[in-house]
Every structure is written in structure tokens, then in C-alpha cells.
C-alpha positions as CSV (number, residue, x, y, z in Angstrom):
1,M,0.0,0.0,0.0
2,K,2.8,2.4,0.9
3,K,4.7,1.6,-2.3
4,L,1.6,2.3,-4.4
5,L,1.1,5.6,-2.6
6,Y,4.7,6.7,-3.3
7,I,4.4,5.8,-7.0
8,I,1.3,7.9,-7.3
9,I,2.9,10.9,-5.7
10,I,6.0,10.6,-7.9
11,I,3.8,10.4,-11.0
12,F,1.8,13.5,-10.0
13,L,4.9,15.6,-9.1
14,G,6.8,14.6,-12.2
15,Q,4.2,16.4,-14.4
16,T,3.5,20.0,-14.8
17,T,1.6,21.3,-11.8
18,W,-1.5,23.2,-12.9
19,A,-4.6,23.9,-10.9
20,Q,-6.8,26.4,-9.2
21,Q,-9.4,25.4,-6.8
22,S,-10.2,25.2,-3.1
23,N,-8.4,22.0,-2.1
24,S,-8.6,23.0,1.5
25,A,-12.3,22.3,1.6
26,Y,-12.1,18.7,0.5
27,F,-11.7,17.1,3.9
28,M,-14.0,19.4,5.8
29,E,-17.0,17.0,6.1
30,S,-18.9,19.5,8.3
31,L,-19.1,21.7,5.2
32,P,-22.0,20.6,2.9
33,Q,-20.2,22.0,-0.2
34,A,-17.5,19.3,0.2
35,K,-19.9,17.0,-1.8
36,W,-19.1,19.2,-4.9
37,M,-15.7,17.6,-4.9
38,N,-16.7,14.2,-3.7
39,P,-20.4,13.2,-3.8
40,A,-19.8,10.4,-1.2
41,I,-19.0,12.9,1.6
42,Q,-22.0,13.1,3.8
43,N,-22.8,16.0,6.2
44,E,-23.2,15.7,9.9
45,C,-26.7,17.3,9.8
46,R,-29.8,15.6,8.5
47,L,-31.0,18.8,6.7
48,H,-29.0,21.7,5.3
49,I,-30.1,24.7,3.1
50,G,-27.9,27.4,1.5
51,G,-27.5,29.5,-1.6
52,A,-27.8,33.1,-2.8
53,I,-31.6,32.9,-3.1
54,I,-32.1,32.1,0.6
55,P,-33.6,35.2,2.2
56,L,-31.2,37.5,4.1
57,T,-28.4,35.0,4.6
58,G,-27.8,34.4,0.9
59,Q,-27.7,38.1,0.2
60,L,-25.4,39.0,3.2
61,F,-22.9,36.2,2.5
62,V,-23.2,35.4,-1.2
63,P,-21.9,31.8,-1.6
64,V,-19.2,32.3,-4.3
65,Q,-16.0,30.8,-5.3
66,L,-13.3,32.9,-7.2
67,N,-10.2,31.4,-8.7
68,Y,-7.2,32.7,-10.7
69,G,-4.3,30.7,-11.8
70,N,-1.2,31.3,-13.9
71,N,1.3,28.5,-14.4
72,G,4.0,30.6,-16.0
73,F,4.7,34.0,-14.4
74,S,3.8,36.3,-11.6
75,M,3.4,40.1,-11.8
76,A,6.9,40.4,-10.3
77,D,8.3,38.4,-13.2
78,L,6.5,40.5,-15.8
79,I,7.2,43.9,-14.3
80,Q,10.8,44.0,-13.3
81,S,12.5,46.5,-10.9
82,D,15.9,48.2,-10.8
83,N,16.8,50.5,-7.9
84,D,13.2,50.8,-6.9
85,K,12.2,51.7,-10.5
86,L,9.7,49.6,-12.3
87,I,10.6,48.5,-15.8
88,L,7.9,47.4,-18.2
89,P,8.4,45.0,-21.1
90,G,9.9,46.7,-24.2
91,Y,11.6,49.5,-22.2
92,K,15.3,50.1,-21.8
93,G,16.8,47.9,-19.1
94,Y,14.2,45.1,-19.4
95,D,15.8,41.7,-19.1
96,Q,14.0,39.6,-21.8
97,E,15.8,36.4,-21.0
98,E,15.0,36.6,-17.4
99,F,11.3,36.9,-18.2
100,L,11.4,34.1,-20.8
101,S,13.0,31.8,-18.2
102,T,9.8,32.1,-16.1
103,L,7.5,30.9,-18.9
104,R,6.5,27.3,-19.6
105,E,6.4,25.8,-23.1
106,V,2.6,26.3,-22.9
107,N,1.3,28.9,-20.5
108,Y,-2.2,29.0,-19.0
109,I,-4.0,31.9,-17.4
110,T,-7.3,30.7,-15.8
111,N,-10.2,32.4,-14.2
112,N,-13.2,30.8,-12.6
113,I,-16.4,32.2,-10.9
114,H,-18.8,29.8,-9.3
115,L,-22.0,31.2,-7.8
116,N,-24.3,28.9,-5.8
117,W,-28.0,29.8,-6.1
118,L,-29.3,27.0,-4.0
119,T,-28.0,24.0,-2.1
120,V,-30.3,21.6,-0.3
121,G,-29.5,18.3,1.4
122,Y,-31.4,15.7,3.4
123,M,-30.3,12.5,5.2
124,Y,-32.7,9.6,5.4
125,K,-31.2,6.6,7.3
126,D,-28.1,5.6,5.3
127,W,-29.1,7.6,2.2
128,F,-28.3,11.2,1.4
129,F,-30.2,13.3,-1.3
130,G,-29.1,16.7,-2.4
131,L,-30.0,19.4,-4.9
132,D,-27.7,22.2,-6.1
133,I,-28.2,25.0,-8.6
134,N,-25.0,26.8,-9.7
135,D,-23.9,29.4,-12.2
136,K,-20.3,28.7,-13.5
137,I,-17.9,30.6,-15.7
138,D,-14.7,28.7,-16.5
139,S,-12.2,30.5,-18.6
140,R,-8.7,29.6,-19.8
141,F,-6.3,31.6,-22.1
142,S,-3.3,29.8,-23.4
143,F,-0.2,30.9,-25.3
144,N,3.1,29.3,-26.3
145,K,6.5,30.5,-25.1
146,D,7.7,30.7,-28.7
147,L,5.1,33.4,-29.3
148,V,6.6,35.7,-26.7
149,R,10.1,34.9,-27.9
150,L,9.1,35.7,-31.5
151,G,7.6,39.0,-30.4
152,L,10.8,40.0,-28.5
153,E,13.4,38.7,-30.9
154,G,11.7,38.6,-34.3
155,N,12.1,35.6,-36.6
156,G,15.9,35.9,-36.8
157,G,18.3,35.0,-34.1
158,S,17.4,31.8,-32.2
159,F,14.6,31.1,-34.7
160,L,16.9,31.0,-37.8
161,D,16.7,27.5,-39.3
162,E,14.3,26.6,-36.5
163,T,10.5,26.4,-36.4
164,A,8.6,28.8,-34.2
165,H,5.7,26.9,-32.8
166,L,3.0,29.5,-32.0
167,G,0.2,27.1,-31.6
168,D,-1.7,26.5,-28.3
169,L,-2.8,30.1,-28.6
170,G,-6.4,30.5,-27.8
171,L,-9.3,31.3,-25.5
172,T,-11.7,28.7,-24.0
173,T,-14.6,30.0,-21.9
174,S,-17.9,28.5,-20.9
175,A,-20.7,30.1,-19.0
176,Y,-23.5,27.8,-17.9
177,T,-26.1,27.0,-15.3
178,E,-25.9,23.7,-13.6
179,F,-28.7,21.7,-12.0
180,A,-27.3,18.8,-9.9
181,I,-28.9,16.0,-8.0
182,T,-26.6,14.1,-5.6
183,T,-27.3,10.7,-4.0
184,S,-25.0,8.8,-1.7
185,K,-25.4,5.7,0.4
186,I,-23.5,4.2,3.3
187,I,-22.8,0.6,2.0
188,N,-21.3,-0.6,5.3
189,K,-19.2,0.7,8.2
190,K,-16.3,1.2,5.9
191,L,-17.6,2.1,2.5
192,T,-19.7,5.1,1.3
193,L,-20.5,5.6,-2.4
194,G,-22.0,8.7,-4.1
195,I,-23.0,10.0,-7.5
196,T,-24.2,13.4,-8.8
197,A,-26.2,13.7,-12.0
198,K,-26.2,17.1,-13.7
199,V,-28.2,18.9,-16.4
200,L,-26.3,21.8,-17.9
201,F,-27.8,24.9,-19.7
202,G,-25.1,26.7,-21.7
203,R,-25.2,30.5,-21.8
204,A,-22.1,31.4,-23.7
205,N,-19.0,29.7,-25.1
206,V,-15.8,30.3,-26.9
207,W,-13.8,27.2,-27.6
208,T,-10.5,27.1,-29.4
209,E,-10.6,23.5,-30.6
210,T,-7.5,23.7,-32.8
211,S,-4.6,26.1,-32.8
212,V,-1.5,25.4,-34.9
213,I,0.7,28.1,-36.2
214,D,4.2,27.2,-37.3
215,I,6.7,29.6,-38.9
216,H,10.1,28.4,-40.2
217,T,12.7,30.9,-41.3
218,S,15.6,29.5,-43.4
219,S,19.1,31.0,-43.4
220,Q,19.4,30.4,-47.2
221,E,19.6,33.3,-49.6
222,N,16.7,35.8,-49.2
223,Y,15.6,34.0,-46.0
224,P,12.6,32.0,-47.3
225,I,9.7,31.6,-44.7
226,D,7.4,28.6,-44.5
227,I,4.1,29.2,-42.7
228,N,1.6,26.5,-41.6
229,A,-1.7,27.4,-39.9
230,D,-4.7,25.4,-38.7
231,I,-7.1,27.3,-36.5
232,L,-10.6,26.3,-35.5
233,V,-12.6,28.4,-33.1
234,H,-16.3,27.9,-32.0
235,T,-18.6,30.4,-30.4
236,S,-22.1,30.6,-29.1
237,Q,-23.4,33.7,-27.3
238,P,-26.7,35.7,-27.0
239,L,-25.5,39.2,-28.0
240,V,-24.4,39.4,-31.7
241,E,-25.0,37.2,-34.7
242,I,-22.4,37.2,-37.4
243,T,-24.3,36.7,-40.7
244,E,-21.4,36.9,-43.2
245,M,-17.6,37.2,-43.2
246,Y,-15.3,37.7,-46.2
247,Y,-12.3,39.7,-47.4
248,D,-13.0,42.7,-49.8
249,Y,-10.0,42.8,-52.1
250,E,-11.1,46.0,-53.7
251,K,-11.3,47.9,-50.4
252,D,-8.5,45.8,-48.9
253,S,-10.3,45.1,-45.7
254,M,-12.1,42.3,-43.8
255,V,-15.9,42.6,-43.9
256,I,-17.9,41.2,-41.0
257,E,-21.7,41.7,-41.3
258,K,-23.6,41.3,-38.0
259,K,-26.8,42.1,-36.2
260,E,-27.4,42.6,-32.6
261,L,-29.7,40.1,-30.8
262,D,-32.3,40.7,-28.1
263,P,-31.0,38.7,-25.1
264,Q,-34.3,37.4,-23.6
265,I,-34.2,36.5,-19.9
266,N,-35.2,32.9,-20.5
267,R,-32.5,32.6,-23.1
268,N,-29.8,33.7,-20.7
269,I,-30.7,31.7,-17.6
270,I,-32.2,28.4,-18.9
271,N,-31.3,28.0,-22.6
272,S,-32.5,24.6,-23.6
273,K,-31.0,25.1,-27.1
274,N,-27.6,24.7,-25.4
275,L,-28.2,21.5,-23.5
276,G,-25.6,19.3,-21.7
277,F,-25.3,16.6,-19.2
278,G,-22.6,15.5,-16.7
279,F,-22.0,13.5,-13.6
280,D,-19.6,13.1,-10.6
281,L,-18.6,9.9,-8.9
282,G,-17.1,9.5,-5.4
283,A,-16.2,7.0,-2.7
284,T,-14.9,7.1,0.9
285,Y,-13.3,4.0,2.6
286,K,-12.5,3.7,6.2
287,I,-9.5,1.4,6.8
288,N,-9.7,1.8,10.6
289,K,-10.5,4.5,13.2
290,E,-7.5,6.6,12.2
291,I,-7.2,6.2,8.4
292,E,-9.8,7.0,5.7
293,L,-9.3,7.1,2.0
294,Y,-11.1,9.3,-0.6
295,A,-11.5,9.1,-4.4
296,S,-13.7,11.0,-6.8
297,V,-14.0,12.2,-10.4
298,T,-16.1,15.3,-11.1
299,D,-17.3,17.3,-14.1
300,L,-17.5,14.4,-16.6
301,G,-19.8,16.0,-19.1
302,Y,-20.5,18.0,-22.2
303,I,-22.7,20.8,-23.7
304,K,-24.1,20.7,-27.2
305,W,-24.2,24.3,-28.5
306,T,-26.9,25.0,-31.1
307,D,-28.0,28.6,-30.3
308,N,-26.4,31.3,-32.5
309,T,-23.3,29.2,-33.2
310,Q,-20.4,30.4,-35.3
311,T,-17.3,28.4,-36.2
312,F,-14.3,30.2,-37.7
313,A,-11.6,28.3,-39.5
314,I,-8.2,29.1,-41.0
315,K,-6.2,26.4,-42.6
316,G,-3.4,26.6,-45.2
317,K,0.3,26.5,-46.0
318,Y,2.5,29.1,-47.7
319,L,6.1,29.2,-48.7
320,W,7.6,32.7,-49.3
321,E,10.8,32.1,-51.1
322,G,12.1,35.6,-50.5
323,E,13.0,38.2,-53.1
324,D,16.0,40.4,-53.9
325,F,14.6,43.8,-54.3
326,Q,17.8,45.6,-55.0
327,P,17.6,45.4,-58.9
328,A,14.0,46.6,-58.8
329,L,15.0,49.5,-56.5
330,D,17.6,50.6,-59.1
331,E,14.8,50.9,-61.7
332,D,11.4,51.6,-60.2
333,N,10.2,51.6,-56.6
334,N,6.7,50.7,-57.8
335,I,7.9,47.3,-58.7
336,V,8.6,46.6,-55.0
337,D,5.2,47.9,-54.0
338,D,3.4,45.8,-56.7
339,S,5.4,42.7,-55.5
340,K,4.4,43.3,-51.9
341,E,0.7,43.7,-52.9
342,D,0.7,40.5,-54.9
343,T,2.3,38.6,-52.0
344,K,-0.2,40.0,-49.5
345,D,-3.1,39.0,-51.8
346,E,-1.7,35.5,-52.2
347,I,-1.3,35.0,-48.5
348,I,-4.9,36.3,-47.8
349,K,-6.4,33.9,-50.3
350,I,-4.6,31.0,-48.7
351,F,-5.4,31.9,-45.1
352,E,-8.8,33.6,-45.6
353,P,-11.0,32.6,-42.7
354,S,-14.3,30.7,-43.3
355,L,-17.5,30.8,-41.3
356,N,-20.2,28.2,-40.7
357,K,-23.1,27.9,-38.2
358,K,-23.2,24.2,-37.4
359,S,-23.8,23.0,-33.9
360,Y,-20.9,21.7,-31.9
361,I,-20.0,19.9,-28.6
362,S,-17.6,21.2,-26.0
363,Y,-16.6,19.3,-22.9
364,I,-16.4,20.7,-19.4
365,T,-13.1,20.2,-17.6
366,P,-13.0,16.8,-15.7
367,K,-11.2,16.6,-12.4
368,A,-9.9,13.7,-10.4
369,Y,-9.2,13.5,-6.7
370,L,-7.3,11.0,-4.6
371,G,-6.5,11.4,-1.0
372,G,-6.5,10.2,2.6
373,T,-6.7,11.4,6.1
374,Y,-5.1,10.3,9.4
375,R,-7.0,11.1,12.6
376,F,-5.0,11.7,15.7
377,N,-8.1,12.2,17.9
378,E,-11.5,13.7,17.6
379,K,-10.1,17.2,17.2
380,I,-7.1,16.8,14.9
381,K,-6.6,15.1,11.6
382,T,-4.2,15.5,8.7
383,G,-4.8,15.0,5.0
384,L,-3.0,14.5,1.7
385,L,-4.9,15.3,-1.5
386,L,-3.8,14.8,-5.1
387,R,-6.0,16.7,-7.6
388,S,-5.7,16.8,-11.4
389,S,-7.6,18.5,-14.2
390,F,-7.7,17.1,-17.7
391,F,-7.6,19.3,-20.8
392,Q,-5.7,19.5,-24.1
393,N,-5.1,15.7,-23.7
394,T,-3.0,16.2,-20.6
395,W,-3.4,15.8,-16.9
396,H,-2.5,18.9,-14.8
397,P,-2.0,17.9,-11.2
398,S,-1.6,19.6,-7.8
399,L,-0.7,18.4,-4.3
400,T,-2.1,19.7,-1.0
401,L,-1.2,18.8,2.6
402,S,-3.7,19.9,5.2
403,G,-4.4,19.9,8.9
404,N,-7.9,20.1,10.2
405,F,-8.6,21.2,13.8
406,R,-11.9,21.1,15.5
407,L,-11.1,23.6,18.3
408,A,-14.7,23.6,19.5
409,K,-18.1,22.1,18.6
410,S,-18.9,25.4,16.9
411,F,-15.6,26.2,15.3
412,E,-13.4,24.2,12.8
413,T,-10.3,25.4,11.0
414,V,-8.0,24.2,8.3
415,V,-4.4,25.0,7.5
416,S,-2.9,23.8,4.2
417,Y,0.2,23.8,2.0
418,S,-0.2,23.3,-1.8
419,M,2.0,22.9,-4.8
420,I,0.0,24.6,-7.5
421,N,0.9,26.1,-10.9
422,N,4.7,25.5,-10.5
423,S,4.5,27.6,-7.3
424,Y,5.6,26.3,-3.9
425,I,4.7,29.1,-1.5
426,N,0.9,28.5,-1.2
427,V,-0.2,28.4,2.4
428,G,-4.0,28.2,2.8
429,V,-6.3,28.8,5.7
430,G,-10.0,28.4,6.3
431,F,-12.6,28.1,9.0
432,V,-16.2,27.0,9.6
433,A,-18.1,28.8,12.4
434,K,-21.5,27.8,13.7
435,A,-24.1,29.8,15.7
436,G,-27.3,27.9,16.2
437,P,-28.5,26.8,12.8
438,F,-26.2,29.2,10.9
439,Q,-22.9,27.9,9.5
440,F,-20.5,30.5,8.0
441,F,-17.4,29.4,6.1
442,M,-14.5,31.2,4.4
443,M,-11.2,29.8,3.0
444,T,-8.4,30.2,0.5
445,D,-5.6,27.9,-0.7
446,N,-3.1,30.8,-1.0
447,L,-3.1,33.3,1.8
448,T,0.4,34.2,1.0
449,G,-0.7,35.3,-2.5
450,M,-3.1,37.7,-0.9
451,I,-0.4,39.2,1.3
452,W,2.2,39.4,-1.5
453,P,0.1,39.5,-4.7
454,Q,3.1,40.5,-6.9
455,Y,4.6,37.0,-6.3
456,G,1.4,35.0,-6.5
457,R,0.4,32.7,-9.3
458,N,-2.7,31.5,-7.7
459,F,-5.6,33.2,-6.0
460,N,-8.8,31.6,-4.8
461,F,-11.4,32.5,-2.3
462,R,-14.6,30.7,-1.1
463,M,-17.2,31.9,1.3
464,G,-20.9,31.4,2.1
465,I,-23.4,30.6,4.8
466,N,-25.6,27.5,5.4
467,L,-28.6,26.7,7.5
468,R,-28.3,23.3,9.2
469,F,-30.8,21.4,11.2
470,M,-31.0,18.1,13.2
471,C,-27.2,17.8,13.5
472,K,-25.3,15.1,15.3
473,K,-23.6,16.5,18.5
474,D,-20.6,14.2,18.2
475,G,-19.4,15.3,14.8
476,P,-19.6,14.2,11.2
477,A,-20.8,10.6,10.7
478,T,-18.2,10.1,8.0
479,L,-15.4,10.9,10.6
480,I,-16.3,8.6,13.5
481,G,-18.4,5.8,12.0
482,H,-22.1,5.1,11.6
């Protein structure tokens, strides 16, 4: 068992660390929202209610989760300093190589906003039933290190006789409403299983499905350039419909004909034209009184976009063999201008974008969790959590170590340390406080990033309030047995 655990940790740490989330909340079984990461985690209370639509409490403490992640650079890397003077990129004294050294081969800047409108849960004997309504916006912008290097150096220098791979450039954003029903059951004293079924209503989407841009510059005479591009971007949104797109060679401009749409309220909140489905799976297994294991996969699902869809495509190859303009310059400068114009028209014809309005399917980002806790006593436990997201055919993992402390029946706190986004200075804190039926929670995986934001690559924050009734006085059932 120990050997298997070591192998799993080595595999996770050997990959690129990318993530942004609230890992600190995973082992807080007293928090109803823990079921969002593992549907098998049951709460200590028979009934709980929360969400932004709950009168007074939901408006005072809006249950929201905010995330930002950057796996490449921090603001201190981008904006350099010299003798207390800030130096921006492109200005004298800016160290380009120092900035380039902070970038990954593929860099991701991610933003997530999750708003919980309603969460309801009820325990009946060994069964748990829950309903959640959430609005989610998940956004990711990616770019290649070669793109930045090309912008700083041009296509000479290190790119001479080499290919600049500018692909992986794109924006992927999904905004959707999620209706989720969770069911979990205590199978026996050791094992609990859970599943969440989701119906998704898409509100807006931008998906860069394909992004390949390769530029090769040869050192041969006249420096010929070979360009290869394959770009495919899908969109669905309720604001503007693009009716036609083409290049006007006479006016030498790109023409985009469009019309504004009337975003109806039912189209924005529950748009059945953009329908999707998803599910989560989870399990907890109690080895003994001290050790408990957790495993779950979440956000396995898709959305089929059919409302006001546009797909933009650019695909082609072009070899510019270079020209020696010196003889032409000796005779007539117009020859040079005509040659440039012909070359431009030829390139535009090859790479002219196309537009179609077919429906398409995009997938939400699946996540996998594997962890365990060791309980010292009824007040203290430690946890280890491996978490990974899957996109662009690659797993992007993170690692979190946590300590949970139940200082009193009405107060629980967590302290965590995470390796996220190639950053190793992420210290998180969180607490859950209770007063009668009210439960208030607040947590972050990176308190240090809030204190020193110029060095932070990850920021997340989660807060909210729940109403809980018919609670067990001796703590969560999943912690001490059933």
C-alpha cells in the first residue's frame, strides 16, 4: 500500500503542476459544499439549506468561489525592478531572457467564478439526497513560449533555421447554469458511495478547438519563410449574430456583417438550445478509526451548443521564397510595391477565414481527486490530496497537505500547503463557524498570494453561509463511524 502511494505521488509531481481550486475544503466533512468535490462525503446534519436565493443569509454572505491561476509567471516576473524603479516589457533595461525563463512551453491563465444559487441536502437513514443550482464561468487563455520569444526577438536570431511553434494560442470560456442532484449511500461501516447527475444549460461559449501556427525561417539566400496554420474556433453567445464574413479585395479590408440580438431573460438563464449533461462519482473508505481514503472524479460531461453558433476556420500552408529587391529599386520603386501587394493578396487567399453555423459539442473540464486522512483524535486530523484537471489531452495535477482542527463544537479550522501552478509558496487557511442553525465558512488555498500578490500565481477564495438542522452533536458521521 505504501509503495503504491509513493508511486502515485511521484507520477503527479513529475508532471506540470497546474490547478486552481479550493483543495482545503475537500476534507471538511462538516461543510455541505464538500460534496461538490466528492459526492460520497455526507454531512453531519440531517438537513441543510444554503445559496444566494435564501432570504437575508444568501444576500449577506453570497456563496461564491473565485479562482485565478497562472502556471507561467507572476506580476513580479512580468514587471521588473531596478533600484526601486519599475521596468515594463519593451523598455530600456528590461531583461527579456529573465522573463522568458519564467515561462512554460505552454502557459495558461485561468479564471473561474462559481455562484451557488441553491443547495439543499437531506439524510434519510443511510441515504443522502441533495439538490444544487450553480452558475459557473470557467475561462482559460493559453499561449506558447515561442510566441513571446518571436515578439521579443523577431524571426531571426534563435529562430533562424528553426521552427517557431506559435500554436496553443487560444481562449476557451464556458458560462453555464448547472442543476445537480446528488445521491450517496452508506454501504457498510467502511464504504460510502456517491453519484451526482447534472443537467447543464449553456449561456455562452468560446472554444479554441485547434490552434496550430508554425513559422520556419531559413538561413538560405533571401531567407525563405514557411508558414503553416490550422485554427478552429467555435462560439455561441446571445448578443451578436455574425451573418457573413469575407475579405474585400477592392477595399483591402475584412468585412464582418452582423446584427445585434435581443437577449431574452429565459434565453440567458435556462437556454434549452444549449443542453448538456454531466456527472460526478465518489467514494470514501474507512480502513480503521484513524485512516480514511477518498477518491472522486467530477465534471465528466459536455454541452451541445446550437443557439447562435459560429465556427471560424483558418487552414493553409504558404512558402515565401524571398526576393531580392535591389535590382528593382535601381529601376522603379513601384515594382517593389506591386510585388508586396501581390504577395499579400496571395497570403490572404490561402489563409482567408471561413464561417459556418453548425452546432458543436464542448466538454467541461474533468477533475480527479485521490486522498486520505489520518485522525489523531476527535479534534485533529491531517490529510493528503492529489488533484488533477484534464484538458488538451494532458493531466494537470496539484498536491495539497492539510491539517484540520476542531477547536470547539462550533468552530473548525484548516491550514494547508499546496504545490500549484509551479508555485511552492501556497499556504492556505479556512474556517467554519457555527451559531445555532447558521454555519459560516471562508477559506483560501493561498493566503500568501493575498499578502504578496506580486509574487502569487494562484488566488482563490470561497465563502458562504448554510442553515443546518438536526445535527449530530458528536461530529460528522463520515469521521467517526455510523
